[in-house]
C-alpha positions in Angstrom: 43.8 -1.9 -16.5 41.8 -4.9 -16.6 38.0 -4.8 -16.8 36.7 -6.7 -13.9 34.9 -9.9 -14.7 30.9 -10.0 -14.2 30.3 -12.5 -11.3 27.8 -13.6 -8.4 28.7 -14.3 -5.1 26.4 -15.6 -2.2 25.4 -12.3 -1.0 24.6 -10.8 -4.6 22.7 -14.2 -5.2 20.4 -13.2 -2.2 19.9 -9.7 -3.4 19.0 -11.2 -7.0 16.4 -13.2 -5.0 15.0 -10.3 -2.8 14.8 -8.3 -5.9 12.5 -10.7 -7.4 10.5 -11.0 -4.4 10.1 -7.2 -4.5 8.3 -7.5 -8.1 6.3 -10.5 -6.9 5.2 -8.5 -3.9 4.2 -5.8 -5.9 2.3 -7.9 -8.2 0.4 -9.2 -5.2 -0.5 -5.9 -3.8 -1.7 -4.6 -7.1 -4.0 -7.6 -7.6 -5.0 -7.6 -3.7 -8.8 -7.4 -3.9 -9.1 -5.1 -0.8 -7.8 -1.5 -1.6 -6.3 -1.9 -4.9 -6.5 1.8 -5.6 -5.4 2.8 -2.2 -2.4 0.6 -2.4 -1.1 2.0 -5.6 1.4 4.2 -3.7 2.8 1.4 -1.9 2.9 -0.7 -4.9 4.9 1.8 -6.9 7.3 2.3 -3.9 7.9 -1.7 -3.6 8.4 -1.6 -7.5 10.9 1.1 -7.5 13.0 -0.2 -4.7 13.2 -3.6 -6.5 14.3 -2.0 -9.8 17.2 -0.1 -7.3 18.0 -3.2 -5.6 18.4 -5.1 -9.1 20.7 -2.1 -10.0 22.7 -2.4 -6.8 23.0 -6.1 -8.0 24.6 -4.9 -11.5 26.9 -2.8 -9.8 28.3 -5.4 -7.1 28.6 -8.1 -9.9 30.3 -5.7 -12.5 27.4 -6.5 -14.9 26.6 -2.7 -14.9 30.0 -2.1 -17.1 28.9 -4.8 -19.4 25.5 -3.5 -19.5 25.7 0.4 -18.9 22.1 1.0 -20.6 20.6 -1.4 -18.4 19.8 1.7 -16.1 16.7 1.9 -13.6 16.9 5.7 -12.7 17.2 5.0 -9.2 17.6 8.8 -8.4 14.2 9.4 -9.7 12.7 6.6 -7.5 14.3 7.7 -4.4 12.9 11.3 -5.2 9.4 9.7 -5.6 9.4 7.6 -2.4 8.5 10.5 0.1 5.3 11.6 -1.9 4.4 8.1 -2.5 4.3 7.2 1.3 2.9 10.8 1.7 0.1 9.8 -0.6 -0.8 6.4 1.1 -1.0 7.8 4.7 -3.0 10.7 4.0 -5.9 8.4 2.7 -6.2 7.1 6.5 -7.1 10.9 7.4 -9.1 12.2 4.5 -10.6 9.9 1.9 -11.1 13.2 -0.3 -7.5 14.1 0.0 -5.6 14.2 -3.5 -1.7 14.7 -3.4 -1.1 17.6 -6.0 0.9 17.1 -9.0 3.7 19.4 -7.9 4.9 16.9 -5.0 6.0 14.5 -8.2 7.6 17.4 -10.1 11.2 16.9 -8.9 11.2 13.2 -9.7 9.7 13.6 -13.0 12.1 16.3 -13.9 15.0 13.6 -12.6 13.4 11.0 -14.9 13.3 13.1 -18.1 17.1 14.3 -17.5 18.0 10.7 -16.8 16.0 9.7 -20.1 17.6 12.2 -22.1 20.8 11.0 -21.2 20.4 7.7 -21.8 19.7 8.2 -25.3 22.4 10.8 -26.1 25.2 9.0 -24.3 24.4 5.9 -26.2 23.0 3.9 -23.2 25.3 5.9 -20.8 28.5 4.7 -22.6 29.8 8.0 -24.1 29.8 11.1 -21.9 32.6 12.7 -23.7 30.4 14.6 -26.2 27.9 15.9 -23.4 30.2 17.2 -20.7 29.3 20.8 -21.2 26.4 23.1 -20.6 23.4 23.7 -18.3 21.5 20.3 -18.8 25.1 18.0 -17.7 24.8 20.4 -14.7 21.3 19.7 -13.9 21.9 15.7 -14.6 24.8 15.7 -12.1 22.8 17.8 -9.7 19.6 15.6 -9.6 21.9 12.4 -9.5 22.9 13.9 -6.1 22.1 11.5 -3.2 21.6 14.3 -0.7 18.9 15.8 -2.9 17.2 12.4 -2.5 17.8 12.3 1.3 16.6 15.6 1.6 13.4 14.7 0.1 13.0 11.7 2.0 13.4 13.5 5.4 11.3 16.2 4.1 8.3 14.3 3.4 8.8 12.2 6.8 8.4 15.6 8.5 5.4 16.7 6.3 3.6 13.2 6.6 3.8 13.6 10.5 2.7 17.0 10.5 -0.3 16.1 8.4 -1.2 13.3 10.9 -0.9 15.8 14.0 -3.2 18.4 12.5 -5.8 15.8 11.1 -5.8 13.4 14.3 -8.9 12.8 16.0 -8.6 13.1 19.9 -11.8 10.7 20.4 -10.7 7.9 22.4 -11.9 5.4 19.7 -10.3 2.1 18.8 -10.2 3.2 15.2 -8.0 6.4 16.4 -6.0 4.1 18.3 -5.4 1.5 15.4 -4.6 4.4 13.0 -2.1 6.0 14.8 -0.1 3.0 15.7 -0.5 1.9 12.1 0.7 5.0 10.6 3.5 5.1 13.3 4.6 2.0 12.4 4.9 2.9 8.6 6.8 6.1 9.5 9.2 4.2 11.6 10.0 1.8 8.9 10.5 4.5 6.4 12.9 6.3 8.9 14.8 3.1 9.0 15.0 3.0 5.3 16.1 6.9 5.1 18.8 6.3 7.8 20.2 3.4 6.2 20.6 5.3 2.8 22.0 8.2 4.2 24.5 6.1 6.4 26.0 5.0 3.0 27.2 8.0 2.0 28.3 9.1 5.6 30.1 5.8 6.2 31.7 5.6 2.7 33.7 8.6 3.9 35.8 6.6 6.4 38.5 4.2 5.6 36.9 0.8 7.3 34.0 0.9 4.8 34.0 -2.3 2.8 31.6 -3.9 0.4 29.9 -5.6 3.3 29.1 -2.5 5.0 27.3 -1.8 1.6 25.5 -5.3 1.8 24.3 -4.7 5.3 23.0 -1.4 4.6 21.2 -2.5 1.6 19.7 -5.5 3.6 18.5 -3.1 6.1 16.8 -0.8 3.6 15.2 -4.0 2.1 13.8 -5.3 5.1 12.4 -1.6 6.2 10.6 -1.2 2.5 9.2 -5.3 2.4 8.0 -4.8 5.7 5.8 -1.9 4.8 4.7 -3.7 1.7 3.8 -6.9 3.8 1.9 -4.6 6.6 0.0 -2.9 3.5 -1.0 -6.5 2.4 -2.4 -7.3 5.9 -4.0 -3.8 6.4 -7.5 -5.1 6.2 -6.6 -7.8 8.9 -5.3 -5.3 11.2 -8.2 -3.1 10.9 -10.7 -5.9 11.7 -8.9 -6.9 14.7 -7.8 -10.2 13.1 -4.2 -10.0 13.1 -1.5 -8.4 15.7 -4.2 -7.5 17.8 -2.2 -7.3 20.8 0.1 -4.5 19.2 -2.8 -2.4 17.7 -5.5 -2.8 20.1 -5.9 -2.4 24.2 -5.9 -5.8 26.0 -9.6 -7.0 26.1 -11.2 -7.7 29.4 -11.8 -11.2 30.4 -15.4 -10.5 31.1 -17.9 -12.9 29.4 -21.3 -11.8 28.2 -24.5 -13.9 29.3 -26.6 -15.4 26.3 -29.5 -12.7 27.1 -26.8 -9.9 26.8 -25.4 -11.4 23.4 -29.0 -11.6 22.1 -29.6 -8.0 22.9 -26.5 -6.8 21.7 -27.2 -8.9 18.2 -30.5 -7.4 18.0 -29.3 -3.7 18.3 -26.5 -4.8 15.8 -29.0 -5.8 13.2 -31.3 -2.8 13.7 -28.5 -0.5 13.4 -27.5 -1.8 10.1 -30.9 -1.9 8.7 -31.5 1.6 9.4 -28.0 3.1 8.9 -26.9 0.8 6.4 -23.0 1.3 7.3 -22.3 -1.5 4.6 -22.7 1.0 1.9 -19.1 2.4 2.8 -16.7 0.7 0.7 -14.1 1.0 3.5 -16.0 -0.3 6.2 -13.9 -1.8 8.7 -14.8 -3.8 11.7 -13.5 -1.4 14.2 -15.3 1.4 12.8 -18.6 -0.4 12.9 -17.6 -1.2 16.7 -17.1 2.6 17.6 -20.3 3.4 15.9 -22.2 0.8 18.1 -20.2 1.3 21.3 -18.8 -1.9 21.5 -15.4 -3.2 21.5 -14.1 -4.7 18.1 -13.2 -8.0 19.8 -16.8 -8.2 21.5 -18.5 -7.3 18.1 -16.3 -9.8 16.1 -17.2 -12.6 18.6 -20.9 -11.7 18.4 -20.9 -11.8 14.7 -19.0 -15.0 14.4 -21.4 -16.8 17.1 -24.8 -15.4 16.2 -24.4 -15.2 12.3 -22.0 -18.1 11.9 -20.0 -15.7 9.5 -16.9 -13.7 9.8 -17.2 -9.9 9.4 -16.6 -9.6 5.7 -19.3 -12.6 4.9 -21.6 -10.8 7.4 -21.7 -7.4 5.8 -21.4 -8.7 2.1 -24.8 -10.4 2.9 -26.5 -6.9 3.2 -24.6 -5.7 0.5 -25.5 -8.7 -1.9 -29.4 -8.3 -0.7 -29.0 -4.3 -1.5 -27.5 -5.2 -5.0 -30.3 -7.7 -5.9 -32.9 -4.9 -5.3 -31.0 -2.3 -7.5 -30.7 -4.7 -10.3 -34.6 -5.1 -10.6 -35.3 -1.4 -9.6 -32.9 0.2 -11.8 -32.7 -1.9 -14.8 -30.8 0.8 -16.9 -28.2 1.4 -14.0 -24.6 -0.4 -15.0 -23.7 -3.1 -12.9 -20.5 -1.3 -12.1 -22.1 1.4 -10.5 -24.3 -0.9 -8.5 -21.8 -2.9 -7.0 -19.8 0.2 -6.2 -22.9 1.8 -4.7 -23.8 -1.1 -2.5 -20.0 -1.4 -0.9 -18.1 -3.5 -3.1 -14.9 -2.2 -4.3 -14.1 -4.3 -7.3 -16.3 -6.5 -9.8 -14.3 -9.9 -9.2 -15.3 -9.8 -5.8 -18.9 -8.8 -6.2 -19.5 -11.5 -9.0 -18.1 -14.3 -6.9 -20.0 -13.2 -3.9 -23.1 -12.9 -6.1 -22.8 -16.1 -7.8 -22.2 -18.1 -4.6 -25.6 -16.7 -3.1 -27.7 -16.6 -6.1 -26.1 -19.1 -8.3 -25.8 -16.8 -11.1 -24.0 -13.7 -12.3 -25.6 -10.4 -11.8 -26.1 -10.0 -15.6 -27.9 -13.2 -15.5 -30.1 -12.2 -12.5 -31.1 -9.2 -14.1 -31.9 -10.7 -17.2 -33.9 -13.5 -16.0 -36.0 -11.2 -13.6 -36.4 -8.8 -16.4 -37.9 -11.8 -18.7 -40.3 -12.7 -15.9 -41.4 -9.2 -15.1 -42.4 -9.0 -19.2 -44.3 -12.3 -19.0 
């Protein structure tokens, strides 16, 4: 029997590009200045699917026959996807909640077993010498797609149950956005799960062809990459700057008088100076609006008109003023501790904003003022 010649067609070329875009999207998310740590589960989800899609391309083009050792542990990734989504979404309901290690026990075992057989079978080339024993039974069991499908479905149920238990019944804008946001991500993940399961159902029928496989993989790609894109845009969504018609109620057309605007702005400044909400590293426009009793639309418009800044610039001004005080008062405190304590999440954003305001780095500011104080 002749060995198929490895080759690409239009569809496989498209999927190869899609896989590359997945790696690019992962790198964008991991370097995204807003919520880098919180985004890590989705980064791993996109990265894992990009590897899986690349493996699909190897399979479709017959390059897997030529390079069987180029294996990307697809089952291990599928088993990890549910816990990763669960880990990401729970952060919106409890900042202190940490997913337990045992959620990743099954994908970890799968990864170890796959790595073992990658070595002993000489890159998945020679299984004749390892076809007996408990380990090969475990290997085949862990490779079952139905185990992965069961895991995906279980975590969809567990995630929805967690949301139901921790939801806040108060009619706030933040709760409304959070509910729609998590529902969108879960629905996209459900599309991915259904598409994955449909392959192993439809393949049993005679009408199934490679084009069905392409269509299913395309659906999975759209679902997973949509999750990645929406996570990238998450700060804008919660600040009412993107897709507001989907995530927020329609705003009343009533306008505020100049006197009312001045009164509301004075209330805002008083609240910020006394309560210091800017010290919250994850402060969002919609949360501040709920605290003030305003709509996010009104608050955003108020800040833009009165301060001539957007929400992030407005809040960062207070954070920078607080940081400058701490740099002078606490000379032994590290800059990392200071920027985090005043509400910044990463050093690069803090340094850039600080330099723009004070025309020097935090270290230089600290050193200059220490020198002046000692004169």
